[in-house]
N, C-alpha and C positions, 0 to 999 in steps of 0.2 A: 504494500500500500504506500509505503514511503516513496518508492520510485515513481509511482503515478503522480503523487502530489508534487514532487520535485520537477517533473517534466512539465506539469501544468504551470508552475511558477516561472519556468524558463520561457514559456510561450507568451506570457503576459507582456513582457517588455517589447518585443517586436510589434505586437498589435497596438500597444499604446503609442509607440513611435510612429506607426503608420497612421493612427488617428490624428496625431499632432501635425504630421506632414500634410495629410489630406485636408485638415482644417485650414492650415496656412495657405495651401494652394487654392482652396475655395474662396478664402477671403481676398487673396490677390486677384483672382479671376473676377470677383464682383466689384472690387474697388479700383483696381488699376485703370480700367477703361474710363471711369468717371474722371479720375485725376488727369489722364492724358488728354481727354476731350476738353476739360477745363483749362489746361495749360495751353493748348494749341488753338483754342477758339479765339477769334478776334473780338476785341472790345469795341472796335470802331465800325460796327455794323450800321449802315444807314437805315434810318427809320422811314420806311415807305408806306406808312399807314395813310389811308384816305381819311379826310375829315369826316366827322360823324354828322355834322349838320351843314347844309348848303344854304346860301342866301338866294332866295327867289326874287327875281325882279318884280317890282310893283308896276301895274298898268295904270 
C-alpha cells in the first residue's frame, strides 16, 4: 500500500505544474491581444459623425 501512495504523491507535482502553465497560457491568450490592440491603435482617429439635428430653411 505504501508504494501506491508514494506513486500517487509523485504524480501530483506534474499535474499541478501543468495546471499552472495552462492557466498562465490562458491568461496570456485572453489579455495579450487587448494590450496589443490598445498599444497599436491610433488616438488620432477623425470623428466623422453626422450631426444629429439639421437646420431646415424657413419659407
